[in-house]
DOTI-222961 format. One line per field, with one value per residue: residue number from 1; residue in three letters; chain; z, x, y of N, C-alpha, C in turn. Coordinates in Angstrom, 1 decimal, decimal comma. Layout:
REM DOTI-222961
num: NUM ...;
residu: ALA ...;
chaine: A ...;
nzz: Z ...;
nxx: X ...;
nyy: Y ...;
cazz: Z ...;
caxx: X ...;
cayy: Y ...;
czz: Z ...;
cxx: X ...;
cyy: Y ...;
END
This chain:
REM DOTI-222961
num: 1 2 3 4 5 6 7 8 9 10 11 12 13 14 15 16 17 18 19 20 21 22 23 24 25 26 27 28 29 30 31 32 33 34 35 36 37 38 39 40 41 42 43 44 45 46 47 48 49 50 51 52 53 54 55 56 57 58 59 60 61 62 63 64 65 66 67 68 69 70 71 72 73 74 75 76 77 78 79 80 81 82 83 84 85 86 87 88 89 90 91 92 93 94 95 96 97 98 99 100 101 102 103 104 105 106 107 108 109 110 111 112 113 114 115 116 117 118 119 120 121 122 123 124 125 126 127 128 129 130 131 132 133 134 135 136 137 138 139 140 141 142 143 144 145 146 147 148 149 150 151 152 153 154 155 156 157 158 159 160 161 162 163 164 165 166 167 168 169 170 171 172 173 174 175 176 177 178 179 180 181 182 183 184 185 186 187 188 189 190 191 192 193 194 195 196 197 198 199 200 201 202 203 204 205 206 207 208 209 210 211 212 213 214 215 216 217 218 219 220 221 222 223 224 225 226 227 228 229 230 231 232 233 234 235 236 237 238 239 240 241 242 243 244;
residu: UNK UNK UNK UNK UNK UNK UNK UNK UNK UNK UNK UNK UNK UNK UNK UNK UNK UNK UNK UNK UNK UNK UNK UNK UNK UNK UNK UNK UNK UNK UNK UNK UNK UNK UNK UNK UNK UNK UNK UNK UNK UNK UNK UNK UNK UNK UNK UNK UNK UNK UNK UNK UNK UNK UNK UNK UNK UNK UNK UNK UNK UNK UNK UNK UNK UNK UNK UNK UNK UNK UNK UNK UNK UNK UNK UNK UNK UNK UNK UNK UNK UNK UNK UNK UNK UNK UNK UNK UNK UNK UNK UNK UNK UNK UNK UNK UNK UNK UNK UNK UNK UNK UNK UNK UNK UNK UNK UNK UNK UNK UNK UNK UNK UNK UNK UNK UNK UNK UNK UNK UNK UNK UNK UNK UNK UNK UNK UNK UNK UNK UNK UNK UNK UNK UNK UNK UNK UNK UNK UNK UNK UNK UNK UNK UNK UNK UNK UNK UNK UNK UNK UNK UNK UNK UNK UNK UNK UNK UNK UNK UNK UNK UNK UNK UNK UNK UNK UNK UNK UNK UNK UNK UNK UNK UNK UNK UNK UNK UNK UNK UNK UNK UNK UNK UNK UNK UNK UNK UNK UNK UNK UNK UNK UNK UNK UNK UNK UNK UNK UNK UNK UNK UNK UNK UNK UNK UNK UNK UNK UNK UNK UNK UNK UNK UNK UNK UNK UNK UNK UNK UNK UNK UNK UNK UNK UNK UNK UNK UNK UNK UNK UNK UNK UNK UNK UNK UNK UNK UNK UNK UNK UNK UNK UNK;
chaine: A A A A A A A A A A A A A A A A A A A A A A A A A A A A A A A A A A A A A A A A A A A A A A A A A A A A A A A A A A A A A A A A A A A A A A A A A A A A A A A A A A A A A A A A A A A A A A A A A A A A A A A A A A A A A A A A A A A A A A A A A A A A A A A A A A A A A A A A A A A A A A A A A A A A A A A A A A A A A A A A A A A A A A A A A A A A A A A A A A A A A A A A A A A A A A A A A A A A A A A A A A A A A A A A A A A A A A A A A A A A A A A A A A A A A A A A A A A A A A A A A A A A;
nzz: 13,8 13,2 11,0 9,4 6,9 5,0 2,3 0,4 0,9 0,8 2,1 3,1 5,7 7,1 7,9 8,3 8,0 8,8 8,1 8,1 8,4 8,5 8,9 6,1 5,0 4,2 6,2 5,8 7,4 8,0 10,0 11,3 13,7 14,7 13,2 10,9 8,8 5,4 4,4 2,4 2,9 3,9 1,6 -0,3 0,8 0,9 -1,8 -2,8 -1,4 -2,2 -4,9 -4,8 -3,7 -5,7 -7,6 -6,4 -5,4 -2,4 -0,9 -0,1 0,8 3,5 4,2 6,6 9,4 12,1 15,4 15,6 13,5 10,2 7,9 7,8 5,5 3,3 4,8 6,0 7,4 6,6 3,8 3,0 3,3 1,4 -1,4 -4,9 -6,4 -4,5 -4,2 -6,6 -6,5 -4,4 -5,7 -7,6 -5,8 -4,6 -6,9 -7,6 -5,3 -5,3 -7,8 -7,7 -5,5 -6,3 -8,6 -7,8 -8,1 -6,3 -3,8 -2,0 1,0 2,9 6,1 7,8 10,1 11,6 11,4 8,0 5,7 3,0 1,2 2,6 2,5 -0,2 -0,5 1,0 -0,7 -2,6 -2,1 -2,5 -0,9 1,9 5,2 7,9 10,8 13,2 14,6 13,3 11,2 7,9 4,6 1,7 1,5 0,0 -1,7 0,2 1,7 -0,2 -1,8 -4,8 -6,7 -7,5 -10,7 -10,6 -8,2 -8,2 -10,3 -9,5 -7,4 -9,0 -10,5 -8,5 -6,9 -6,9 -9,0 -7,3 -4,7 -5,2 -5,6 -3,1 -1,4 -2,7 -3,9 -1,9 0,3 2,7 6,0 7,1 8,9 9,3 8,7 7,0 4,8 4,1 3,3 1,1 -0,6 -0,6 1,4 2,6 5,0 8,4 11,5 15,0 16,6 17,6 16,2 13,6 12,3 12,6 11,3 8,7 8,2 8,2 6,0 4,0 4,2 3,2 0,6 -0,3 -0,6 -3,0 -6,5 -7,3 -9,8 -11,5 -10,0 -10,2 -13,0 -13,5 -12,0 -13,3 -15,8 -15,0 -14,3 -16,0 -18,3 -17,1 -15,4 -17,3 -18,6 -16,5 -15,7 -17,9 -17,7 -15,2 -15,8 -17,3 -15,5 -14,6 -12,2 -11,8 -13,0 -12,0 -8,8 -7,2;
nxx: 11,8 8,9 7,9 5,8 5,6 7,9 8,8 8,1 9,9 12,4 15,6 16,4 16,6 14,2 14,0 12,2 9,7 7,2 6,2 3,7 1,8 -1,6 -3,5 -3,5 -3,9 -1,8 -0,1 1,3 3,1 4,0 6,7 8,1 9,1 8,3 6,0 5,9 7,2 8,2 11,3 14,2 15,0 12,6 11,0 12,4 12,4 9,7 9,0 10,5 9,5 6,8 7,1 8,0 5,8 4,0 5,1 4,5 1,6 -0,2 -3,2 -4,7 -3,9 -3,1 -2,5 -0,9 -0,3 1,6 0,2 -2,0 -0,8 -0,8 0,8 2,8 3,7 6,3 9,5 10,2 12,3 14,5 14,7 15,8 18,5 19,3 21,2 21,3 21,2 20,0 17,6 16,4 16,2 14,3 12,1 11,7 11,2 8,7 7,0 7,3 6,2 3,5 2,5 3,2 1,8 -0,8 -1,1 -1,0 -2,1 -3,7 -6,4 -6,2 -6,3 -6,4 -5,5 -5,9 -4,4 -4,3 -3,2 -2,9 -1,2 -0,3 2,0 1,4 -1,4 -1,7 -0,7 -2,7 -5,0 -4,4 -5,3 -7,7 -9,9 -10,6 -10,1 -10,5 -9,1 -11,2 -10,1 -8,0 -6,3 -6,5 -5,3 -4,1 -1,4 0,6 0,9 0,8 3,1 5,0 5,8 6,1 4,1 5,1 4,8 3,5 2,2 0,4 -1,1 -2,4 -4,0 -5,6 -7,0 -8,4 -9,9 -12,9 -13,7 -14,7 -13,8 -11,0 -10,7 -11,3 -9,5 -6,9 -6,4 -7,4 -5,9 -6,6 -6,8 -8,7 -11,3 -12,0 -14,6 -15,4 -13,7 -14,8 -17,3 -16,6 -15,8 -13,2 -12,3 -13,6 -14,7 -15,1 -13,8 -13,5 -10,3 -9,1 -10,3 -9,6 -7,6 -8,6 -11,0 -10,1 -8,8 -10,9 -12,4 -10,4 -10,2 -12,7 -12,6 -10,5 -11,6 -12,8 -12,6 -9,3 -8,0 -9,9 -10,5 -8,0 -7,8 -10,0 -9,4 -7,1 -8,3 -9,7 -7,7 -5,5 -5,0 -4,7 -2,5 -0,5 -0,3 0,5 2,9 4,5 4,5 5,8 8,4 9,4 9,4 9,3 10,5 12,6 14,7 14,7 14,1 11,6;
nyy: -11,8 -13,6 -16,1 -18,1 -19,0 -19,2 -19,3 -17,2 -15,1 -16,2 -16,7 -14,4 -12,0 -9,8 -6,4 -4,4 -5,3 -7,8 -11,1 -13,4 -16,4 -16,9 -19,3 -19,9 -17,4 -14,9 -12,5 -9,4 -7,2 -3,9 -2,7 -0,5 1,4 4,8 5,1 3,8 5,2 5,7 4,8 4,2 1,6 0,3 0,5 -0,9 -3,5 -4,0 -3,9 -6,0 -8,2 -8,2 -8,7 -11,4 -12,6 -12,2 -14,0 -16,4 -16,7 -16,2 -17,7 -15,5 -12,1 -10,0 -6,7 -4,9 -2,6 -1,0 -0,9 1,7 3,1 2,8 3,7 6,6 7,7 9,0 9,1 12,0 13,1 11,6 11,9 14,5 14,1 12,3 11,2 12,1 9,8 8,1 9,3 8,8 6,0 6,0 7,0 5,0 3,0 3,8 3,8 1,1 -0,2 0,7 -0,2 -2,8 -3,9 -3,2 -4,8 -7,4 -10,8 -12,2 -12,0 -8,9 -7,5 -4,6 -3,9 -1,3 0,0 2,4 5,8 6,7 8,3 10,4 8,7 6,4 6,4 6,0 3,4 2,1 2,4 0,6 -1,8 -4,5 -4,6 -2,5 -2,0 0,1 1,7 3,3 5,4 6,6 9,1 10,3 10,8 12,6 14,3 15,3 17,7 19,7 19,3 19,8 17,7 16,0 13,7 10,4 8,7 6,1 6,2 8,4 7,6 5,2 6,3 8,0 6,1 4,8 6,5 8,4 11,3 13,3 12,5 12,6 15,3 16,4 15,0 14,9 17,4 19,1 18,4 17,4 16,0 13,4 11,5 8,0 7,3 9,3 8,7 6,3 7,2 8,7 6,6 5,7 4,0 0,8 -0,1 1,0 0,4 -0,4 0,2 -2,2 -4,2 -4,2 -5,8 -8,4 -8,2 -7,7 -10,1 -11,8 -11,0 -11,4 -14,2 -15,0 -14,0 -15,4 -18,0 -18,0 -19,0 -19,2 -18,9 -17,7 -15,4 -14,1 -13,8 -12,1 -9,9 -9,0 -8,4 -6,2 -4,4 -4,5 -2,8 -0,3 -0,8 -1,4 1,0 2,7 1,5 2,1 4,8 5,1 4,1 6,2 8,3 11,7 12,4 10,8 12,1 14,7 15,7 17,5;
cazz: 13,0 13,1 9,7 9,3 5,5 4,6 0,9 -0,5 1,1 0,8 3,4 3,5 6,8 6,9 9,1 8,5 7,7 9,3 7,2 8,9 7,8 9,4 8,3 4,7 4,6 4,5 6,7 5,6 8,2 8,2 11,5 11,5 14,6 15,4 12,4 9,6 7,7 4,3 4,0 1,3 3,3 3,9 0,3 -1,0 1,4 0,5 -3,3 -2,9 -0,8 -3,1 -6,1 -4,5 -3,5 -7,1 -8,3 -5,7 -4,7 -1,4 -1,1 0,1 1,5 4,3 4,4 7,9 9,9 13,5 16,1 15,6 12,3 9,0 7,5 7,7 4,2 3,3 6,0 5,6 8,0 5,9 2,4 2,7 3,4 0,4 -2,6 -6,1 -6,7 -3,5 -4,5 -7,8 -5,9 -3,7 -6,7 -8,1 -4,8 -4,5 -8,0 -7,5 -4,2 -5,7 -8,9 -7,3 -4,7 -7,1 -9,6 -7,2 -8,6 -5,3 -3,0 -1,1 2,0 3,7 7,5 7,9 11,6 12,1 10,4 6,6 5,2 1,8 0,6 3,4 2,0 -1,5 -0,3 1,5 -1,7 -3,6 -1,7 -3,1 0,2 2,9 6,6 8,6 12,2 13,4 15,3 12,5 10,4 6,6 3,6 0,7 1,9 -0,8 -2,1 1,4 2,2 -1,3 -2,4 -6,0 -6,7 -8,6 -11,6 -10,2 -7,0 -8,6 -11,2 -8,7 -6,8 -10,0 -10,8 -7,4 -6,2 -7,7 -9,1 -6,1 -3,6 -5,5 -5,4 -1,7 -0,7 -3,3 -4,1 -0,7 1,2 4,0 6,8 7,5 9,6 8,5 8,3 5,8 3,7 3,6 2,5 -0,2 -1,4 -0,6 2,2 2,6 6,4 9,5 12,7 16,2 16,3 18,0 15,4 12,2 11,7 12,6 10,2 7,5 8,0 7,9 4,5 3,2 4,1 2,3 -0,8 -0,6 -0,9 -4,4 -7,4 -7,5 -11,2 -12,0 -9,4 -10,8 -14,4 -13,5 -11,5 -14,4 -16,8 -14,5 -14,0 -16,8 -19,1 -16,2 -15,0 -18,4 -18,8 -15,4 -15,7 -18,9 -17,2 -14,2 -16,4 -17,7 -14,5 -14,6 -10,9 -11,9 -13,4 -11,1 -7,6 -6,9;
caxx: 10,6 8,3 7,4 5,4 5,5 9,2 9,1 8,1 11,0 13,6 16,4 16,8 15,9 13,5 14,2 11,1 8,4 7,0 5,4 3,2 0,7 -2,7 -4,4 -3,6 -3,8 -0,5 -0,2 2,5 2,9 5,1 7,0 9,3 8,7 7,1 4,8 6,1 7,6 8,9 12,6 14,7 15,0 11,3 10,5 13,1 12,0 8,3 8,9 11,1 8,5 5,6 7,5 8,1 4,4 3,4 5,5 3,9 0,6 -1,0 -4,7 -5,1 -2,9 -3,5 -1,4 -1,2 0,8 1,7 -1,0 -2,1 -0,2 -0,6 2,1 2,7 4,2 7,7 10,3 10,6 13,6 15,6 14,8 16,7 19,9 19,5 21,9 20,5 21,0 19,1 16,2 15,9 15,8 13,1 11,0 11,5 10,5 7,3 6,3 7,3 5,3 2,1 2,1 3,4 0,6 -2,1 -1,1 -1,0 -3,3 -4,5 -7,1 -5,4 -7,1 -5,6 -5,9 -5,4 -4,4 -4,2 -2,9 -2,4 -1,0 0,5 2,3 0,7 -2,7 -1,5 -0,6 -4,0 -6,0 -4,0 -6,0 -9,0 -10,8 -9,9 -10,7 -9,7 -9,4 -12,0 -9,3 -6,9 -6,4 -6,2 -5,3 -3,0 -0,9 1,8 1,0 1,0 4,5 5,9 6,3 5,4 3,7 5,6 3,7 2,7 1,4 -0,7 -1,9 -3,3 -4,9 -6,5 -7,8 -9,2 -10,7 -13,8 -13,2 -15,0 -12,9 -9,7 -10,7 -11,2 -8,3 -5,7 -6,3 -7,7 -4,8 -7,3 -6,8 -10,1 -11,5 -12,3 -16,0 -15,4 -13,1 -15,9 -18,4 -16,0 -15,5 -11,8 -12,2 -14,8 -15,2 -14,4 -14,1 -12,7 -8,9 -8,7 -11,0 -9,2 -6,9 -9,5 -12,0 -9,4 -8,5 -12,2 -12,7 -9,4 -10,5 -13,9 -12,2 -9,6 -12,3 -13,2 -11,7 -8,1 -7,7 -10,9 -10,3 -6,8 -8,1 -11,0 -8,7 -6,3 -9,1 -10,1 -6,6 -4,3 -4,7 -4,2 -1,2 0,4 -0,1 1,3 4,3 5,2 4,8 6,8 9,7 9,9 9,0 10,2 11,2 13,9 15,7 14,8 13,2 11,2;
cayy: -12,0 -14,9 -16,3 -19,5 -19,3 -18,6 -19,4 -16,0 -14,2 -16,9 -16,8 -13,0 -11,5 -8,5 -5,5 -3,4 -6,0 -9,2 -11,9 -14,5 -17,2 -17,1 -20,3 -19,8 -16,0 -14,3 -11,2 -8,7 -6,0 -2,9 -2,7 0,4 2,4 4,7 5,3 3,1 6,1 4,9 5,1 3,3 0,2 -0,2 0,4 -2,0 -4,8 -4,2 -4,3 -7,4 -9,2 -8,2 -9,4 -12,8 -13,0 -12,3 -15,2 -17,5 -16,0 -16,9 -17,7 -14,1 -11,3 -8,9 -5,7 -4,2 -1,7 -1,1 -0,4 3,2 3,7 2,0 4,4 8,1 8,1 9,1 9,6 13,4 13,4 11,0 12,3 15,6 13,7 11,4 11,7 12,1 8,4 7,5 9,8 8,0 4,7 6,2 7,1 3,6 2,2 4,2 3,2 -0,4 -0,5 0,9 -1,0 -4,2 -4,3 -3,1 -5,8 -8,8 -11,5 -12,7 -10,9 -8,1 -6,7 -3,7 -3,7 0,1 0,0 3,7 6,8 6,4 9,6 10,5 7,4 5,4 6,4 5,4 2,0 1,6 2,2 -0,4 -3,1 -4,8 -4,3 -1,7 -1,9 1,1 2,1 4,5 6,4 7,1 10,2 9,7 11,8 12,7 15,6 15,6 19,1 20,5 19,2 20,0 16,4 15,6 12,2 9,6 8,4 5,0 6,5 9,3 6,8 4,4 7,2 8,5 5,0 4,2 7,5 9,2 12,7 14,1 12,2 13,1 16,8 16,7 14,5 15,2 18,9 19,7 18,1 17,3 14,8 13,1 10,3 6,8 7,4 10,2 7,9 5,3 8,0 9,0 5,4 5,4 2,8 0,0 -0,3 1,6 -0,4 0,0 -0,2 -3,5 -5,1 -4,0 -7,0 -9,6 -8,0 -7,8 -11,5 -12,5 -10,7 -12,1 -15,7 -15,1 -13,8 -16,5 -19,1 -17,9 -19,7 -18,3 -18,6 -16,8 -14,1 -13,5 -13,4 -11,0 -8,7 -8,6 -7,7 -4,8 -3,5 -4,7 -1,7 0,7 -1,1 -1,3 2,5 3,3 1,0 2,8 6,2 5,0 3,9 7,5 9,2 12,9 12,6 10,1 13,1 15,9 15,7 18,9;
czz: 13,0 11,7 9,5 7,8 4,9 3,1 0,2 -0,3 1,2 2,1 3,9 4,6 6,5 8,1 9,4 8,3 8,5 8,3 8,0 8,1 8,8 8,8 6,8 4,2 5,1 5,0 6,5 6,3 8,2 9,7 11,6 12,4 14,3 14,5 11,0 8,4 6,7 4,0 2,9 1,7 3,3 2,5 -0,5 -0,5 0,9 -1,0 -3,5 -2,5 -1,7 -4,4 -5,9 -4,3 -4,8 -7,8 -7,7 -4,8 -3,6 -1,7 -1,0 0,9 2,3 4,5 5,7 8,3 11,4 14,2 16,1 14,3 11,2 8,3 7,3 6,4 4,3 4,5 5,6 6,4 7,3 4,5 2,1 2,7 2,3 -0,8 -3,8 -6,5 -5,8 -3,7 -5,7 -7,3 -5,1 -4,6 -7,3 -7,1 -4,6 -5,6 -7,9 -6,4 -4,7 -6,8 -8,6 -6,5 -5,5 -8,1 -9,1 -7,7 -7,6 -4,6 -2,1 -0,3 2,8 5,1 7,9 9,4 12,3 11,0 9,1 5,9 4,0 1,2 1,3 2,9 0,6 -1,4 0,2 0,3 -2,8 -3,3 -2,4 -2,1 1,3 4,2 7,4 10,0 12,3 14,1 14,5 11,8 9,0 5,6 2,7 0,8 1,1 -1,2 -0,9 1,9 1,0 -1,9 -3,6 -5,9 -7,8 -9,4 -11,2 -9,1 -7,5 -9,6 -10,5 -8,0 -7,8 -10,4 -9,7 -6,7 -7,3 -7,9 -7,9 -4,9 -3,9 -5,3 -4,0 -1,0 -1,3 -3,4 -2,8 0,4 2,6 4,7 7,4 8,3 8,7 8,0 7,0 4,6 3,2 2,8 1,1 -1,1 -1,4 0,3 2,2 4,0 7,3 10,8 13,9 16,0 16,5 17,1 13,9 11,6 11,6 11,5 8,9 7,2 7,6 6,4 3,6 3,1 3,2 0,9 -1,2 -0,9 -2,3 -5,3 -7,7 -8,9 -11,8 -11,3 -10,0 -12,2 -14,4 -13,0 -12,6 -15,5 -16,3 -14,5 -15,1 -17,7 -18,3 -15,8 -16,1 -18,7 -17,7 -15,3 -16,8 -18,4 -16,1 -14,7 -16,9 -16,7 -14,4 -13,3 -10,8 -12,3 -12,5 -10,0 -7,3 -5,5;
cxx: 10,1 7,6 7,1 5,4 6,8 9,4 9,1 9,3 12,3 14,3 16,8 15,9 15,3 13,6 13,0 9,7 8,4 6,0 5,0 2,1 -0,4 -3,7 -4,6 -3,6 -2,5 -0,7 1,2 2,3 4,2 5,4 8,3 8,8 9,1 5,9 4,9 6,4 8,4 10,2 13,0 14,6 13,6 10,7 11,1 12,6 10,5 8,2 9,4 10,1 7,3 5,9 7,5 6,7 3,7 3,8 4,9 2,8 0,0 -2,5 -5,2 -4,0 -3,6 -2,3 -1,8 0,0 0,9 0,4 -1,0 -1,5 0,0 0,7 1,8 3,3 5,7 8,4 10,9 11,9 14,7 15,8 15,8 18,2 20,2 20,3 20,9 20,2 19,9 17,7 15,6 15,5 14,5 11,9 10,7 10,8 9,1 6,5 6,2 6,3 3,9 1,7 2,3 2,2 -0,7 -2,2 -1,1 -2,3 -4,2 -5,4 -6,1 -6,3 -6,2 -6,2 -5,2 -5,5 -4,3 -3,8 -2,3 -2,4 -0,1 0,8 1,7 -0,8 -2,7 -1,5 -2,0 -5,0 -5,5 -4,7 -7,3 -10,2 -10,0 -10,7 -9,9 -10,1 -10,2 -11,3 -8,2 -7,3 -5,8 -6,2 -4,1 -2,5 0,4 2,0 1,4 2,5 5,5 6,4 5,5 5,1 4,5 4,5 2,9 1,7 0,2 -1,7 -2,9 -4,4 -6,0 -7,5 -8,8 -10,1 -11,6 -13,2 -13,5 -14,1 -11,5 -9,7 -10,6 -9,9 -7,0 -5,4 -6,5 -6,7 -5,4 -6,9 -8,2 -10,2 -11,9 -13,7 -16,1 -14,8 -14,1 -16,9 -17,9 -15,7 -14,1 -11,6 -13,6 -15,5 -14,4 -14,8 -13,3 -11,3 -8,6 -9,4 -10,5 -8,5 -7,8 -10,5 -11,3 -9,2 -9,8 -12,5 -11,7 -9,7 -11,7 -13,4 -11,3 -10,3 -12,8 -12,2 -10,5 -7,9 -8,6 -10,8 -9,1 -7,1 -9,0 -10,3 -7,8 -7,1 -9,6 -8,9 -5,4 -4,0 -4,2 -2,8 -0,2 0,7 0,8 2,7 5,1 5,5 5,8 8,2 10,3 9,5 9,9 11,0 12,4 15,0 15,8 13,7 12,9 11,3;
cyy: -13,4 -15,1 -17,8 -19,9 -18,6 -18,5 -18,0 -15,0 -14,9 -16,9 -15,4 -12,5 -10,1 -7,7 -4,7 -4,0 -7,3 -9,9 -13,2 -15,2 -17,4 -18,0 -20,1 -18,4 -15,5 -12,8 -10,5 -7,4 -5,2 -2,8 -1,8 1,5 3,8 4,6 4,7 4,1 5,3 5,5 4,1 1,9 -0,4 -0,4 -0,7 -3,3 -5,0 -4,6 -5,7 -8,4 -9,3 -8,9 -10,9 -13,4 -13,1 -13,5 -16,5 -17,0 -16,8 -17,0 -16,3 -13,4 -10,2 -8,0 -4,9 -3,3 -2,0 -0,6 1,1 3,8 2,7 2,5 5,9 8,6 8,2 9,6 10,9 13,8 12,8 11,5 13,4 15,2 12,7 12,0 11,6 10,6 7,7 8,0 9,1 6,7 4,8 6,3 5,8 2,8 2,5 3,6 1,7 -0,9 -0,4 0,0 -2,5 -4,7 -4,3 -4,2 -7,2 -9,5 -12,0 -11,6 -10,2 -7,3 -5,9 -3,5 -2,3 0,4 1,3 4,7 6,3 7,8 9,6 9,1 6,2 5,3 5,7 3,9 1,4 1,5 1,3 -1,7 -3,3 -4,5 -3,6 -1,5 -1,0 1,3 3,3 5,6 7,0 8,4 9,8 10,8 11,8 14,1 16,0 17,1 20,0 20,5 19,4 18,8 16,0 14,1 11,5 9,0 7,2 5,3 7,4 8,5 5,9 5,2 7,7 7,3 4,6 5,3 8,1 10,6 13,5 13,8 12,7 14,6 17,1 16,2 14,9 16,7 19,6 19,5 17,9 16,0 14,6 11,8 9,2 6,8 8,2 9,4 6,9 6,0 8,4 7,8 5,0 4,1 2,1 -0,1 0,5 0,9 0,1 -0,5 -1,6 -4,6 -5,1 -5,3 -8,2 -9,4 -8,2 -9,3 -12,2 -12,2 -11,4 -13,6 -15,9 -15,0 -14,9 -17,8 -19,1 -18,6 -18,8 -17,9 -17,6 -15,4 -13,4 -13,0 -12,1 -9,7 -8,2 -7,9 -6,3 -3,9 -3,5 -3,5 -0,5 0,5 -1,0 0,2 3,1 2,7 1,8 4,2 6,2 4,9 5,3 8,6 10,5 13,0 11,8 11,0 14,2 15,8 17,2 19,1;
END
């Protein structure tokens, strides 16, 4: 891993993420081949890193994935082998991921480098601005695969999608293209795959030039009530007791 800004992650090595500094903008990229499926390790490292970034916010943050895949969501091959305790940690990890990223005080731009499905789509809509690859497929397929939403995840989806978009993507379980996500208001831009990260960095630099304290205060005023409610719901998440 190359990391030009080591402070946020201390001395602990990361196995599923890379963290780099791009002229003051921190890029946090998932790097778990082939499609950044979320297992316990990835979730734990992501929550840990986001917590440290929250304590020492960068000017702006870009969240990215591997070429062709932002994240395909939960690792459905690993989950059936998890113990009850591991499944509880997975629920905590998903909630911590969604609420941690959604609550970061700095500008967060998602460079959606390819397919973002289920939990990957949840992570994508946690960003303040979302730039997606025109070649990816995107959607919320939890119902289709029989996976219930943890409270933090469904809460962010509910907060960020319009009722029409939620009806199509959440209840319809459709996988759609980036242009349709832009039309639905879930994403902000659709660009060619090779331009996703550069465009996200450009937006992040622009947002990072805004007064940081005012940006953080305004973002908190927009989201504080929602985050407080979702943190309370996540603490009592029914999935902590019984995974469906």
